[in-house]
C-alpha positions in Angstrom: 82.8 104.3 54.3 80.0 106.2 55.0 79.6 106.2 58.5 82.6 109.0 58.6 80.3 111.4 58.3 79.2 110.5 61.8 82.6 111.9 62.4 82.2 114.8 61.2 78.7 115.2 63.0 80.6 114.3 66.0 82.9 117.0 65.3 80.5 119.3 64.8 78.5 118.8 68.0 81.5 118.9 70.3 82.7 122.4 68.7 78.8 123.4 69.9 79.3 122.6 73.5 77.8 119.2 73.6 79.6 116.8 76.4 81.9 114.6 75.2 80.0 111.7 77.1 76.3 112.5 75.0 78.2 112.5 71.3 80.1 109.3 71.9 76.5 108.1 72.9 74.6 109.6 70.8 77.3 108.5 67.7 77.0 104.6 68.4 73.4 104.5 68.3 73.8 106.3 65.1 76.3 103.8 63.6 73.9 101.0 65.4 70.6 102.6 63.4 72.7 102.9 60.1 73.8 99.4 60.3 70.6 97.9 61.0 69.2 100.1 58.3 72.2 98.5 56.0 71.4 95.4 57.0 67.9 95.7 55.9 68.1 97.4 52.7 70.6 94.6 51.4 67.9 92.0 52.4 65.9 93.7 50.0 68.4 93.4 47.4 70.3 96.2 47.3 74.2 96.3 47.1 76.6 97.3 49.7 76.9 101.0 48.5 73.4 101.5 47.3 72.7 100.3 50.8 74.5 102.4 52.5 73.6 105.1 50.6 69.9 104.3 51.1 70.8 104.2 55.0 72.2 107.7 55.5 69.1 109.3 53.6 67.0 107.5 55.7 68.4 108.7 58.9 68.7 112.4 58.1 70.7 115.2 57.5 73.6 116.0 59.4 71.7 119.2 60.0 68.7 117.2 60.9 71.3 114.6 63.7 72.8 117.8 65.2 69.7 119.7 65.6 68.4 116.7 68.0 71.1 117.4 70.2 71.7 121.2 70.0 68.0 121.4 71.1 68.7 120.4 74.4 70.8 122.8 76.0 70.8 120.6 78.9 73.5 118.2 76.9 76.0 121.0 76.7 79.1 120.4 79.0 79.7 122.3 82.1 82.9 123.6 80.7 81.3 125.2 77.4 78.5 127.0 79.7 80.7 128.2 82.4 84.6 128.4 80.6 85.6 131.1 83.1 84.9 129.2 86.1 86.7 125.9 84.8 90.1 127.9 83.6 89.6 130.8 85.3 88.7 129.9 89.4 89.4 126.1 88.6 93.2 126.4 88.7 92.8 128.8 91.8 91.0 126.4 93.7 92.6 123.2 92.3 96.0 124.5 93.4 94.6 125.8 97.1 93.0 122.0 97.5 96.0 120.2 96.2 98.4 122.7 98.5 96.1 122.5 101.4 96.1 118.2 101.4 99.4 118.2 100.8 100.2 120.3 103.6 97.9 118.7 106.2 99.2 115.0 105.5 102.7 115.9 106.1 101.6 117.8 108.9 99.9 114.7 110.3 102.7 112.7 109.8 105.1 115.1 111.4 102.7 115.0 114.4 102.2 111.4 113.9 106.1 110.9 114.3 106.8 113.4 117.0 103.9 111.7 119.7 105.9 108.7 118.9 109.1 110.2 119.8 107.6 111.7 123.1 106.2 108.2 124.3 108.7 105.9 123.5 111.7 108.4 123.7 113.1 107.2 120.5 115.1 109.4 118.1 115.8 108.8 114.4 119.6 108.4 113.6 121.2 111.3 111.8 121.2 109.0 108.1 117.5 108.3 109.1 116.6 112.0 109.6 118.8 112.8 106.6 116.3 109.8 104.6 112.7 111.5 106.2 114.1 115.1 105.2 114.5 113.6 101.6 111.4 112.3 101.8 109.3 115.1 102.6 111.6 117.2 100.5 110.5 115.0 97.4 106.5 115.1 98.5 106.7 118.8 98.6 108.1 119.2 95.4 105.7 116.9 94.2 102.8 119.4 95.9 104.7 122.4 94.4 106.0 121.4 91.2 104.8 118.7 89.6 100.8 119.3 90.7 100.4 122.6 88.9 102.0 120.7 86.0 99.4 118.1 86.2 96.7 120.8 86.5 97.8 122.4 83.3 98.0 119.4 81.5 94.5 118.3 83.1 93.2 121.2 81.4 94.3 121.1 78.5 93.1 117.4 77.8 89.5 118.2 78.6 89.4 121.7 76.9 90.7 119.6 73.6 88.0 116.9 74.3 85.7 119.2 74.5 87.1 121.6 71.4 87.0 124.1 73.3 89.0 127.8 71.9 92.6 128.2 72.1 91.9 131.1 74.8 90.4 129.4 77.6 92.8 126.8 77.6 95.5 129.0 77.8 94.1 130.8 80.4 93.9 127.4 82.4 97.8 126.4 81.6 98.8 130.1 82.5 97.1 130.5 85.6 98.1 126.7 86.4 101.4 127.1 85.9 102.1 130.7 87.3 100.3 130.6 90.5 101.8 126.7 90.9 105.1 128.2 90.5 105.5 130.8 92.9 104.5 128.7 96.4 107.5 126.4 98.0 106.7 124.0 100.8 109.9 123.1 102.5 111.1 121.5 105.3 114.0 121.0 107.9 115.1 119.5 110.9 118.6 119.9 112.4 118.0 117.2 114.9 117.0 118.9 117.6 114.1 121.2 116.2 111.6 120.5 112.9 110.5 123.1 110.6 107.6 123.4 108.3 107.6 126.5 106.2 104.9 127.6 103.6 105.8 130.8 101.1 104.4 132.6 98.1 106.6 134.8 95.4 103.7 136.7 94.8 103.0 138.1 98.3 105.3 140.4 101.1 107.6 140.4 102.0 109.2 139.3 98.2 111.9 137.3 97.8 114.3 137.5 94.8 115.0 134.0 94.8 111.6 133.0 95.2 111.1 135.5 92.3 113.3 133.9 89.9 112.5 130.7 90.7 108.9 131.1 90.5 109.4 132.9 87.0 111.6 130.1 86.0 109.2 127.5 87.0 106.3 128.8 85.8 107.5 129.6 82.5 109.2 126.0 81.9 105.8 124.2 82.7 103.5 127.0 80.6 106.0 126.0 77.9 105.5 122.4 78.6 101.7 122.1 78.8 101.6 124.2 75.6 103.7 121.8 73.6 101.8 118.9 74.9 98.6 121.6 73.3 99.9 121.9 70.3 100.6 117.8 69.7 97.2 117.2 70.8 95.7 119.8 68.5 97.9 118.9 65.9 96.8 115.2 66.4 93.3 116.3 66.3 93.4 118.5 63.0 95.5 115.2 61.5 92.2 113.4 62.5 89.7 115.9 61.2 91.9 115.6 57.8 91.8 111.9 57.7 87.8 111.9 58.3 87.3 114.9 55.6 89.2 112.6 53.1 87.6 109.3 53.8 84.1 111.6 52.9 84.8 112.5 50.6 85.9 108.9 48.4 83.7 107.2 46.1 81.6 104.8 47.4 82.8 101.5 45.6 
């Protein structure tokens, strides 16, 4: 189908930095206009294949269609214009914001429970305390183990959608996984005193346990995010190969 050539145009626009939402809308408009032109040509007696050829010619070349979008810098995505901010500053800001929010929520819950205990004199049973400590550790694990990986995956998916160079995508992945891997949030309670601690293996005093654990987590999460990147890239390339093959088939 001649419409497959629009997929090549889409790839060109994405690689040039045009935001995916603008590319998606533009390609949809071109496909609708193409269909209208095909119907007009077939109504004039042209065969389906001839009508498609004429309709595609009336739309203009890929260069002309691309230039319509490329001539408007405002259509370029923030990611394409400022990759250093998205993939360099972005993961740092997201990690800090996510960790701060997680700790703030946990502190709020602890303060609420403490106020309730002082007001009513209630104390949790040993089993209840163990369950609460387990819930707090699950929450802390999500904040320090899962959140950096989620940030890395988000940057990876966004970068692939925008066809960003691998350098920038892996910069974001490494920053998110390394910085996130060295952060620790821990809650403990012996039944008389509870303590919430926040530490970093990147700041003194250095703890060998935190450094080794941070390296392990950074390597594991980085490898998982990298595997996702290569999987997504292979799917993109496979799709492009299919597009290229379809575009070279003669019209029947």
